[in-house]
N, C-alpha and C positions, 0 to 999 in steps of 0.2 A: 296447437303445436305440431300435431301429426300431419295436418294439411300442409303446414309450412315445410315440414321435412319432405313430404311427397313432392311438393313443387320444386324444392331444391334438388332432389335426386333426379328430376327430369333433365337437368343440365349438370351432370357429374363433374365435368371439367371446371365449370364456373364454381361449383360448390367446393371442390377440392382446392382450387386456387384461393378462395376466400379463407377457408380453414387454415391452409398453409401459411398465408400471409399473417393472419391474426395470431396464430399459435406461436410462430417463431418470434414475432414482435413482442407478444405478451410474455413468452417464456424468457426471452432475453431481459425484458424490463424487470420482471420479478426477481430474476437472479441477481441483477445489479442492485435492486432495491434491498434485497435481503442482506447483502454485504454492508451497504450503507446503514441500514437499520441496526445491524449487530454492532457496528463501530460507534455510531452516533448516539443511539437511543438506549442500548442495553449492554454497555461494555462490561459492567460489573455484575456478576451473578452472586450477589449477596443480598441480605435482607435490608430493605429500605435504603437503597443506595443513595437516594437524594439527601439523606441526613448525614452522610459521611463526608468529611473534609480531610484534606491533607494539610499538614502544618509544617512550614519550612522557616529557616532563618534566611533573611534576605539582606541586601545591601541598601544603600541610600536610594538607588534607582528603583528598588522593589522589583527588579527583574531576576535577580539570583534566586535559586531554589536550593538551599544548602541544608544538610542534615543536622542532627543533634547528637550530643553525647548522652550517655545513660544518666549521669548525675543531673544534667539539665532537665531531662524528661521527668525524673522523679521529683526534683525540687521546684521546677518552674511551671510545668504543664499539668500536673495532677490535680491542682486545686482551682483550675479555671472554671468559673461559675457556669459558663455556657455549655460545658462539655458533660455529656452523660457518661462518657468513658473515653480513655486514651490508651492506645496500644502502640507498640513500636516493633520494627522488624528490619531486616536486611536481606534482600532477595537476590544478591549477586555473588553468592558463595559458590564454590565448587568442591565437591567431596570425591576423593578417589575411593572406588569401591572394589574390594577384592572379591570378584565374582567367581573365582575358580579358574578363569582362563589365564593364559600365560601373560597377556598384556592386560594390566588392570584398567578397568573402565572408569569413566568419570560421570558423576551425577550433578546436574544443576541443583544447587542447594539454597536454603534460606534458613535464617534463625528468626524467631518471633517470640514476643512476650507471651506469658501464659494465658493472657486474656484476649489474644489476637483473634482467634476463631470465634470466641463468644461475642466479642464486640461486632464482628462482621455478621453474626447470625448464621453461621455455616454449620450444617449438620453433617456428621460423618457418614460415609458410604459403608464403612466397615470399622468396627472397633470404636475408638474414641479419638478425639482431637486433643491438642495440647491444653493443659489446664494450669492455673497458677501454681499448683503444688509441684509441677514439673520444672518450673522456672526458678530453680534454687541453685545458688552458687556452690560449686563443688559436688553437686548431686549427680546421680546416675543420668546418663544421656538417653532420652527416649526420642523416637522419631515418628513422623507422620508422612506416609507416602502419598504422592498424587495418584489419582485414579489411573492416569495414563502410564505413569512409571510402574505402577502395580501390575498393569496388564502387559506392558512391553518388556520390562526388565525382570519381573518376578512371576511371569506366566499366570497372572491372576490367581495366585495361590490363596485360597480362602483360609488356610492355616497360618498365614503370615503373622497374624496378631500374636505377640509374645515371643516371636523368634528374634534372634540376634543377627545383625549384619555388621560387617567391619567397614567403617568409613574413616579414612585418614588414620588407619591403624588403631582405631578405638571401637569398642563394641557399643552398638546402638540397639536398643530394644524397640522394635516396631510396635506401636500401640494403636494405629489407626490408618485409615485411607480416606482422603478427601473425596467429595462428590465429583462426578465427571465435569470437566471443563473449568474447574476452579483454578484460578491463577493468582489469588491474592487480590491486590488492588492495582494490578498492572496488566495491560494487554501485551506488553513487549517481552515478558519473561514469565515462565511457569516453572518454579522449582520442583524438582523430582522428589525432594524430601525436605521436610521442615524440622528443625531442632529448636530447643529452648535457648534463648539468648544467654542466660546466666550460666548455664552449664556447658555451652558449646561455642562461646564467643571466640575462643582460641582456635577451634576447628574451622570456623568460618573465615577468620582473618589470617590463618596460617602462622600463629604465634604460640610459642611454648609458654610465654608469660602473658596470660590473658587478663591480668589485673588492670593493665593500662587501658584496655578496651572497656572495662567495667567501671573504672574509677576516675579516669582522666576527664576533666570537664572540658578540655579544649580539643578532644579527639572526636570530631563530629562524623560519625559513620552510620548512625541509625536514622531511619525514616519514621515518621509519626503519622498515624491516622487517628482521627477522633470522631466520635458520634455526637451530633448536636442534640441538645435537649429538645423536646417537642416545642414547636413554635419559634425556635431560635433560627435566625438567618445567618448567613456567612458574615455579613457586615457586623451584625451584633456580636458574633464570636470574635471578630477582629478587635472590636472595642473592649470586649471582656478581657482579652489577652493584654491589651494596653492597661486596663484598670488593674490587672493582676501583676503588672510590671514584668511581663514575659519579654524582657529585652536583655540581650547579652550585656555583660559588664564591659568596662573599658579595656580589660585585658583579653577580651574575646577576639577571635579572628574576624568575625563578621559583626561589627558594632552597629547594628541596626535593629529594626523591629521584626516580629514574627509575621509570617505571611500565611493566610488561610485561603485555600482554593478548593472548590468542590472536587471530590474524589473522582467523579466521572470524567472531568476535564483532564486531570493529571494521568488518568489511566491510559489515555492515548499518547501522551508525551509528557514525561516528568519535566523536561526542560523547556516546554512550550513551543517546540518547532511546529506542531500542528499539521504534520504531513498527512497523517492518517485521516484527520478531520477534513483536510483540504481535498483528499482523494474522494472521501465519502460524498461531499457536496458536489464534486464533479460527477460522480456516479448518479446522484439524484437528478442532476441536470440532464444526463444522458437518458435516464428513464423517461423524463418529460418529453425529450426529443423523440424517442421511440414511440411513445404513445401518440404524439401529434402525427407522426408519419403513418402509423397504423390506422388511426382514425381517418385521415385524409385519403389514404389509399383504398381502404374498405368502402368508405362512403362514395368515392369516385367509381369504383367497380359496381356497386349496387345502384348508383345513379344511372350508369350506362345500361344496366339490365332493366331498370325501370322504364327507360325510353322504349325498349323493345316490348314492354308489356302494356304500353298505353292503349293500344287498340283493344286488347283483351279486357283490360280494366274498364275502358269506356263501355264496352258491350255488357259487362257484368253490372255496371252501375245503371245502364239503361233498362236492365231486366229486374232491377229492384235492390241491388246490393247497396248498402249504405256506405257513406264515406268513412264512418267509424269502423265498419267491417274491413274495408280496404286498408285503413291505417293499421288495424290490428294484425292483418296478414303480413304487412311489411315488417312491423316490429317483431312479429313472431318469427319470421325468417332470420332477422338480426339476432334474436334471442337464441334460436337453435344453433346458428353459426357460432355465437359467442360461447355457448355451453360446450360444444364439441371442441372448439379452439381452446377454451380454457383448460379442459382436461388434458389435451395434447400438450398445451403450453406448460402445464405444471410438470408433466413427465419430462419435457425438454429442459425445464429449469433444474430439476433434480439431477438430470444427467450432466448439466453444465456446472453444477455447484462446486464439485471438488476442483475442477480445472481452474475456475475463476478464483477460488480462494487461494490456490497454490500460486497463481501468477500475480494476483493483485495485492493480496494481504498475507503473504506467506510468513512475514515477520511478526504477525500478530496472533495472539491466542484467541481463537473464536470457538464457537460450539462445533460439534461434529458436522460432517459435510451436509447432511440433510436437516440438522437441527436448526440452522439459521433460516430455513424456508418453512419447515413444518412447525411453525408456532403461531399462536393466535394473532399476533400483531401483523406479521407478514401476510398470512392468509386473508386477514380482513382487508389489508391494502390491495391484495390481488383481486378480491371480490369487487372492490371499488373500481379497480382498473377495468375489469370485465364489464361491469355495469356502464361505466363511462363510455368505453369504446362501443358497446352495443347500442347505447342510446344515441350517441353522436353520429355513428355511421348509419343509423336508420332514419334520422330526421329528414335529411335531404331527399332520399327517394320516396319517403312517405308523403311529404308535402307535394312532390311532383305528381305522384299517382292520384292523390286525393283531389287534385285540381283538374283531373282529366275530364274532358267533355267529348262524348261519342260523336256529336255533330261535327265538332272541329276536326276530330281525328279522321272521320270519313271524308270530310271536305278537303283534307290535306292542308288545313290551315296551320300556319306556323306561329300563331299568336302565342306569346309566352315562351317560344322556343329560345329566343335570344337570352332570356334570363337563365334558363336551364343550362345552356351551353356555358354562359359566363360563370355559373356556380361550379361546374366541373373544372373549368379552367382555373378558377380561383383555388380549388383544392390542389391542382397540379402545381400552381405557383407556390403554395405553402410547402408542399413536399420538396420542390426544387430548391427553395430557399434554405430549408433545414439541411437538405443534402449538401448544399454548397458549404454550409458551416462545417459539417463533419468532414467533407473532402479537404477543405482548407486546413482543418485541424490535423487530419491524418497526414497530409503532405508535410506540414510544418513539423509534426512530431517525428516523422520518418527522416526528414532532412537533418533535424537536430541529433537524432540517434546516430545516423551515419557519420556526421561530423565528429561526434564524441568518440566513436569507434576508431576514427582515424588519428586521434590524439596520441602523441608519443607519451607513454606513461613515465618515461625516464628511467626504467629498469628493464632488464631482460626477462622474458617470459618463458621462452622455449626450454624444455628439459628441466624445469624447476618445479618444486612442490614444497608445501609447508604444512605443518600440523602443530596444534597447540598441545604442549606437554604439561601435565599437571603432576607435581611431585607428591602431593598429599602429605608433605612433611612440614615441619616448622621452617621459618626463614633460615634458621641456622643450619639446617640439614639440606636445604634445597640446592645450595651451591655444589655440594659433592655429587648430587644426582645429575645436575646439568653437565658437570665436568665429565662424568662417566658416559653420558649420552654422546657428547662431542667426541670423546676418545673412540667409542664404538664406531661412529660414523666415519671418522678420519681413517680408521683402519680398514674400512670397507673399500675394496678395489673398484666397486661400481660408482663410487662417489667422487666427483671432481672437487667440490668444495662444500663446506657446511658452516652455518652460523646460527646464533641465537638472536632473537629480537623480541622486544616486548610488543611491537606493532609491526605487522606486515602490510605494505601498501598493496592494493588500495583497500582500506577498511575504515569503518567508522569508530574503531577503538582507538586507544591512546589517551594521553593526558597532556596538560599544559602546566607550565610554571609561570606565575606572575611575579611582579615586583623585581624584575631583572634590570640591570643597568650595564649595557655594553660600554666598554671603556671609550671615553672621548665623545660619546653620543649625548647630545643635549635634548632631552625629551621636551615635548610641548607641555603646557600647563595642564596638570591633572592627568597626564598620559601614564597609564599603567601598562608596561610592556609585558605582554603575555605571549609565550612562545611554545610551540609544540616541542616535546622532548621524546626521543625514542632511545631506549637503552638497548645496546647491541653488543655482540661479542666480536672478537677479531674475525677477519675475513667476511664480514657482513657485506661490504661494498663489492668485493670481488665476486661473492656468491650471486648477488643480484645484478651484477654488471653495471653498477653505478660508478661513473667516472670520478677518479681522484684528480682534482684540478691542481692542487698545490699542497705542500706539506707532506705528511705521512699518514698511514693507516694506523689503527690501533695495533698494539703488540702486547707482549706479556707484561711489560712494565706498567701498563695502564690499568691492570686488573688485580688490584689488591684484594685479599680475601676478607678484609675487615672494612667493607664499605661504610661510609659515613653519611649516607643519605643525600648524596650530591651536594656537598658543601664545598669541597675542594676536589677537583678532578681535571684531567686532560679531556677535552671534548673536541669533536669535529662538527663544523657547521656547513650548511649548504650555501650555494651561490646566492640564493634569495636573501639569506641572512646578511651576507656581506653587502649586497646591493642596497639593502634597507638601512643598515646601521654604520657600515664602513665603506661607502662607495669610493672614497678617495684615498683609502689607506690599505696597506697590506694587512691581512687579517692574522697571519701567523704570529703567535706570541702575545696577541692582545687578550685581554681578560673580560669576563662577564661577571660583574658583581651583583650584589643584591641591595635593594632599598628597603626602607621601612623596618630596619632591624633584622633583615634576613641575612644571615652570615654565609654568603655564597662567593666563591672565587673560582671560576672556571677558566682554564687556559686553553686557547684554541691551538691545536697542533695540526689541523688539516682542514681543507675545504673540498667539498664534493659537489657534483652536479645536482640539479633540482630533480625531484621525482614527485609524482602525484601521491598525496597521502590520504585524503578523504574523498576526493572526487576527481574524475578525469577532466572535468571542465573548470576546476579551480585554478586561479592564478598561482604562480609559484609562491609558496609560503615559507617563511623562515623556519628552519628546523635545527635543533641542537641534538647531536648524537652523543650519548654518554656511555661509558663502560657499564655493562649490565650488572657488574658486582656493586656498583654504587646505587642502583635502583632495583634491588633484587625483589622478585615476586615469586609466588608459588606456581605461577603459570607463565611459560615463555613459549614463543613460536620457534620451532626448528625449521630452518630453511635449507634445502638441499639442492645442489646442482649436480645432476647425474647424467648418464647417457640417455635417459628418457624420463619423463615425469612419472610414469608408472613404476620404473625402477627406483626413482627417488622416494616415492611413497613406501615401497616395500622396504627400502633401506632404513627409513625412519622407524617402521614397525619392528624390524629386526633389532635396531639399536636400542629401542626402548624396552624390549623384552628383557626381563631379569634385572632391571635397574631399580625397581621400586617405584617407577613413574607410571603414569597412565596417559593415554591419548584421549583428549576430549572428543566425544562422539560428534561426527559431522564436520570436524575442522580439517581433517586430512584431505587435501586436494591439490591439484596442480595450480600454478599461478594463473593459467588460462581459465581454469574452472572458477577460481576466485574472482577473476574479472567478470566472468559470465554471471556469477551469482550477484556480484555487486551491481551489474547493469540490468539484472532481471526486472526490477520495478519499471525502469524506463522502457525496456522491451515489452513488458506486459501492457503498459499504457499505450504504447505505439500500436501493438497488435490489436488492442481493444478499439482504438481510434480508427484503425484501418478497417477492421471488421464492421464497426458501426457505419462507417462511410460507404463501404461496399453494399451493405444491407440496405441502407437508406437510398442509395443510388438505384439499386435494383427495384425497390418499391416505387421510386419516382418514375423509372422506365415503364413499369407496369401501368402506372397512372397515365402517363403521357401516351403510351401505346393505346390504352383503352379509349381515351378521349379522341385521339386521332382516328382510330379505327371506326368508332361510332360516327364521327362527323363525316368521314369519307363514305361510309355506307349510306348515310342519310342523303348524300348528294350524288349518288350514282346516276340518277336520272339526268341531272345537270351535266355530269361527265359525258354521258352518251350523246346528249345534244351537242355538246362542244366538239366531240369527235366528228359528228355529222357535218358540222360547220367548218371542219378543216383543222382543228387544233391537233397538235401532236402530244404524245404522252409526256415528254419532258416539260412541255409548256403547262400542261394541266398539273403535273406533279409540283412544279415550281409555284404555281398559283395557290394550290391547296396547302403547301408547306408554309405559306406566309404566316398564317395565324398560329400554327404550332411553334414557329420560330419566335414570334412575339411573346408567346407564353413562356418559352424557355428563357428568353432574355429577361423578362420580368422576374422570373425565378432566380436567375443569376444575380440580378441587381438587388433583389431582396436579400439573397444570401450574403452578398458582399456587405450590406449594411448590418446584418445580424452578426457577421464575423467581426466587423470592426467593434461592435458592442461587446461581444463575448471574449475578444482577445485579451482584454485587460484582466480577465479572471483566469485565462489559460496560461498567461505568461509565467514562466518559471515552474510550471507543473512538472516538466522534465527538463534536464539540463540543456541549455541552449535555446529553448523556446522563447522567442521575444514577443513583445506586445504587438508589434507591427511587422508582419512577414508578407511583404508585397509579392515576392516571387511565388510563395505558396498560394496566395489568393489568385494570381494570374494563371498558374498551372491548374488550379482547381476549376477556375472558370473555363479554361480551354478544354479540359477533360470533360466537364459536364456539357459543354456546348456540343462536342462531338457525339456524346452519348444521346443527348436530346435530339440531335439531328437524325440519328439512326432510328430512335424510337418513333419519330414522326414520319420519317421517310418510308419505312417498310410498310406500314398499313396503307399509306396514301398510294404508294406504288402498286400494291396489290389491288386496291380498290379501283385504280385507273385501268386495270385489265378487264375492260368491259366492252362488249360488242355493241356498237351504236344501233344496229338494226334491231336487236332484241329490245332495246329501250323504246325505239320508235314504234315497233310492233305493239308493245304494251300500251302505248299512247293511243 
């Protein structure tokens, strides 16, 4: 190995280039692999995660994933033979925390059964976790902090155990801290504090009367996780639930069977969208692409160097060096390069880790920045990557040098040369083909992103901001708090207009109501009309600049203070609703009723323009806007139009101060920032695709340049003779470019075929990406052709700068 290192140091530029190419490629590959590994293979940091399942109520199609009521869990799920234990929880609560500041803060919260942590096999970092004795109706409320909240909100105070904190105006005794990274059985949300279900259901659901959340069989608000007995499969658990007749009765909302799904699968997406898993498989594909490119490029560079060593190697073999010794020297050089590149690549990966996590999977709860890389599974995979690259990159030059004959070298024989050149060119074709795939993907992603950014969202963005306000009160007291916040903002001279809304566009939040029956509309057979509903205050449309097309806006007469849960109310619909259900009729005065026994009668008093609700690329979707007093919640968005977005945010903070409400951390931002956050995943994927394409293209350029430079140097004698016979430099350059152009064209053709195959998996990765993007493929081919031409032209043009007399004199 020392000899190999000395030989490499004789050519420091070549050595540095190899280490740089391999380290950046491997560092990028292991960074991406670590994220995919954390999402796909170890999403749950609990004991024996493979034995955990999530249990849902489902519909006839078995696609719905609905929760359970507490009586159902106790009466129907506790005695299933296949379960070693069953626990329940709710992890979407919000608690207002009186931290001593003027504006009360909010904590992401959850409630869990007393056996929740024991079932998951989680050990406390500090103190103890929830126990069955804590989960007693009417008992004192105890809480368990997450490690992250303990550090960020409570300054990692080791004396926190036994102290009291005020959550939603109730004293909670802190009894423990969870281990770092624990997020329950979900990657999408990590509660800052866990409370027992039986003593804190009212706090979690914002109700003064918590008995209905504990006693009502038809109120399905809890999620269920179960641990299978040893040797029991998910399918056996499903059959065991059927045998135990875990099927809701005829009066239940979801009259179908229970659904058992592995907890690992649900951790990525409760509702089965699979976006995180899709991204992870895309990252694994990119890891494979990077490794292929690195192997091909390093092998190509080492093969070019091997050609320059043939004479020396032939001399050594004639003096007694064995073929095995020559082979070991080549593999030793590859090993030394791999070790150094591996160390540099690991440092590179650690430096990239935080940025990649924040851009690619910022909405998921993963381990700490370095933790996803510095674990046995990822480091073992990195070792396999290093070994594979080292071996594959060293085989071609090893075989070339082992077959060297001194007699043929001295005689200038070119026997076997054709095969070696073809091998180098084949490696270049592989790199070019893969680079074409990445270039096409990057151009397609960038084009789709630009198209998305040009879409009119249907609402005004400039000088507007929004923040989520949590009252921390019961539903009965929340209305007074919201009214006070609105009064404070309307009295602020900096504010142009203000409104409340349950959902602010564009966001993934919101809810839908099913079983609706627009007046006069005849639904298709088995059609269940499900429509987005947003509860808003007066001035909502004026604040967001949404056009009122006909009728009137909401006013004081629409906002009674004794809302009946949206059974009778005046509502406003958007243009898409009218186009869908009443295309030939004036909408004003028509009603929206309920089917299936749902007592609903909503009267349309206005029609507004369409706006994007969940995606900038979605088609116009029907929306019903209802008075917020009819669908009151403990959290509402405050939207403000002011002289600037910064002033709007400050006005919200000033208005909330002293009202008893709190601002949910991280939600206060301008509408422009909200759009930027919403588009962040698409931007991240586009940036990743562009970066990978640029990196792959640069490596391909290095490969093409090396092959062209070597071929040109090998034929300088021929070039000098052609000059002597009257050939011009452009003529010689054109002739020598011929083979390089053929290699590039072959690479472009191979890349086009690979792109056609890969496009079916890339379609829909970001909004607007289609399966067949001919324009992106043409632009990628043209761009790569220009780059390939330059990569071949420069070394040939330089090699053609030879004096014919010097060549003839050598002859």
